[in-house]
N, C-alpha and C positions, 0 to 999 in steps of 0.2 A: 740229905744222905740218910737220915734215919726215917723210919716210917712214923713220923709224928708231925704235927703242925708246928710251925714256928722255928724254922731253921735259924741259927744265929751265926753271926760273923765274928771273926776275931781279928782285931787290928792292933798291933803293938808297934810302937815307934821308938826309934832312937835318932837323935838329930846331931848334925855336924855341919860345918860350913863347907860349901861346894863351889865348883866352878860353873861356868855357863853351860847350858845344855847343848847337845848335838841335835841334829835334825831327827824328828820323830819318824821320818819316812824311812830311816834305816831300820828295817824290820826283818826279823828272822822268825819263821813259824816253827812251832813245836809239833811233834808227832805224838799222838795219844796211844800209849800202850796200857796194858792192864795185867790181870792175873790169869790163872789157869782156867780152862773151860773143858767141859765134858758134855756129851749129849745128855739131855735131862735124865737123871738117874733117880730111881725110886728106892735104891738100896744104899747108896753111898752118901752120907751126910757130911757137911763141913762143920766139924765141932768147934773149930776156932780158926781165926785168921788174925795174924799180927803183922800189920802193914806199916812200913817206914818209908817216908818219901822225903827226899832232899834234892836240890839241884844236882848233886854229885852222884847219888845212887838211889835205887829203889830195892828194898829187900822185903820178902814176904815169907812168913812161916805159917804153914797150915798144919792142922791135925784133922785127918779124915777118919771116918769110921763106917765100916760096912755093917749095917744094921740087920742084914739077913742072916740066915743060918747056913749059907753057902758062900764059898770064896767067889769073888768077882774079879775077872780080868777085863780091862777096858782100855780104850785109847784116851789119853789126856793130851791136850794141846795148849800151846801158847801162841796166839796169833800176833805176829809182828805188825806194826802199823803199815798201812799202805803207803807207798812212795810214788808220787806223781812226777814223771819226767816232764820238764818244761823249761824253756829258756828263761822264764820269769820266776822259777821256783827259787826260794831262798829258805831252805829248811835246815834245821840243826841235825847233822848226822854225827852221833857221838863217836862211832868207830868208823873212820873213813875207809872207803873202798873194800868193805867187807860184807859178805852175805849176812854175817851175824852183826849187823850194824848197831845193835844195842848192847853187845857183849853179854848176851843171855847165858845163864848157867842154871842148872837144876840138880837137886839131890833128893833121894828118898831114904828116910831113916839113916841119914848121914853118909850115904853112898852116892857118889857122883853118877849122874846118868848122862849118856851121850845120845841126845835125841836126834831123830831124823829131821831133815829140813825139806819142806815141800814148797817149791817156787812155782809161780805162774805169772804171766805177763799179759796184760790186756790193753788193746787200743781200739777206740771207737766201739767198745762193747764186745770185741772178739778176742779169743785166746790166740796169741801170736807166738806162743812158745816154740812151736815146731819150726817156724820161720827163723826165729833167732838162733835156735840150735843148728839149723842147716847152714847158717852163714857164720857160725862161730862168734855170735854176739852175746856177751854176758847179759843176764837179766837186770843186774843192779844198774839203775840209770845214771848214777852220779860217779861211777868209777872211771879212772883213766883208761882201764882196759876196754871199757865199753866204747868210749870215744875213739880209741885207736882202731877197734874193730869196725866201727861205722866208717872211718876213713878208708878202710880197705874194701868196702863194698864196691861192686862194679857200678858204673854209671847207670846201667839199666835197672839194676835192683834198687839203687838209691832213688832214682826217679819214681819208680813204682811205689816205694815205701813213702816217699814224700807226698805223692798224689793221694795215697790211702790214709794219710794222717798218722803213720807210724813214726816218722821222723820229721824234723824241720831243719831249715838252714839258718844258722845264727850268723849274721853279718855284723862286723864291727871293725873299727880301726884301732889297732894296738900301738899306733905311733910309727909303724913301719909300712903302713898301707892297709887297705881293706882286706879283711879275712872273711872267709866263708867256711863255717864249720858245721858238720852234721850233728844234730842233737836229738836225743830220744824224746818221744812224746807218750810212751806207754806207761802204764801203771804196774808197779811191782806189788804182788801180793805174796806174802811169805808166812808160813806157819811151822813152828817146831812141834813135833809130836813124838810120843813114845807109848809103849804098852806098860800099864801099871797093874799090879796085883793088890787086891784089897781082901785080906783074910777075913773070914766071918767073925764078927764081933770084936775085932782088934783095931786099935788105933794105928794109923800110918802117918808119919811125919814127912811132909814135903816142904822143901825150901827152894826158893829161886830168887835170883837177883839180876839186875841189869842196870845199865847207865841210861838215865832218861834223856830224851830229846827235849831241849830247853829252848823256848822261843822268847822273843822280847823285842823291845825297841830301844833306840839310843836316847830317848827322852820319855816324857810322860805325855801320852796321846789324848788324855781326857780332861786336861786342866789348862786352859789358856785365858788370858785377859782377866785373871782373877776369878774365873768361874769354872765350875764343873760342867762341861758341855761336850759336844761331839758324841762319842760313843759311850759316854758315862752311864747312861741308863742301861745299856747292854752289859757293861761291866758290873753294874750294881746287881743285876739279876744273876750273872754268871758267877761272881765271886762273893756275893752277899756283903758288899761294902756298906759300912754303917757310919754313924756320926763320929765315932772316935777315929775312924780312918780319915774322914774328911778333915777333922781338926788337925790331925798329924800332918797331912799334906799342906794345909793352909799355913800352919806354923812354920814348917820347913821352907815353904815358898817365901814367907815374910822374912825369915832369917837369911835367905840367900841374897837378898838385896837387889836382884835383877828381875823379879816378877815371875820367874820360872821355877817349877818344882825341881829341886836338885837331885833328881833320881833318874834311873833307867828302869824299865819294866822287865820283869822275868815271868814267864808263864810255864806252868807244868800241868799236864793232864794225866789222869789215871782212869782207865776204863774199869769201873767197879761193878757194873750191872751184871756182868757174866757170872758173878758169884751166886746168882739166883738159880743157876742151872742144876745145882746139886739137890739131893733129897730135901724135902720140906720147903725148899726155896728160900731158906734163911741161913744165916751164919750164927751158930750157937753163941759164941763169944767173939766179939769183934773189937780190935783195938787199932786205932789209927794214930801214928805219930808223925808229925810234920816238923821238919827242921828248916828254919828260914835262913840258916847259914851264918849270919852275922848279927850281933846285937843291934847294929845301926839300921838294919833292914826293917821294912814294914811288910807284914804278911796279912793276907785276907783269903778266906775260903769258907765254904758253907759247911756247917756241922752243928750237931746238937750236943750241948753240955761240954764244950771244949774247955780245957784247962791248960794253963801254962805249967809245965813240969820241969823246965830247965831254962838256962839263959837264952837259948834260941829254939827250944822245942815246945810243942803243944800237942796235947793228947785228947782223943775222944774215945770213949768206950761205950759199948752197947751189947745187950743180950737179945738173942733171937732177932738179929739184925737183918732187915730186908734191904738189899742194895738197889734202891730204886733210882739212884742218881749217881752219875760219874763224878769224880773229884776234879775240880778245877782250882788251881792255886795261882794267886797273883803275889809276887814279891817285888817291892820297890827297893832298889839298891842305890846307895849314894854313888855319885860319879867316880869317886876315888877308890871304890871297893872293887877288887878283882872279881870277874865273873867266871 
């Protein structure tokens, strides 16, 4: 995350006795969201960013400054994560059946802003928004309204869309006989945007928040038969797992008495690299706070100079910070902890 050699990992454990694990195949994927973006600006610098991440919420407080001698008005955007429609998709949608599926909100100098929302839908690389609009089909692929609209399509339109890869037929037996349901295959791309004014030489405070999409598994996927194996090498690179993390997992497994790590996995992602689009390409003062949620949880992520600052919180600070790496967080939660 910092422009330095030697990223460090942080692994803090709390142990308790647990029950047997569920299948690790029960997996939910997370959606990676991040901060605000702007077309590369030579006038507007990000003086500071205070970023807080937990499984329940993400809050970001910025201070921007227009370093030129003229006022600047520009567009600022918050790109929502892309959502893939698929019969096999199992992603966490924090706010169900809503265009604002992350519950995004933003304010400037303490005043709430109501941003515009730009939607687009793509299938096999083509923009299919006009076809969805013409047939009254919402763009959000996982909403009940979308499935109901697909049910109402004429057989001719449905056959055409199926042949072109816009929709698929999901066939299953719900106990009362076989069902055939039309399902979306398109990708939803969404961006919130608004016009912002940056007076010459003055600081502007911008704050935004949202509820993160949280992925995970019903067990631990990288430790079996008393060994770290499977995708553990990938995890090690992604989350900077270290020896203290390994010792914590091994100790908890030994105490469980059944040879399985007594945890479920939770994953969070934050797209940080867009912070380099502002003037100078760096963040003047950067502070990251991560809350693992419960003292019994184990957390690991990549960072430089990370310190424990609370019972469940960890902090990293940097000056003239270059965001060359997105944030990936792994939290192991005991089975009996609410998620």
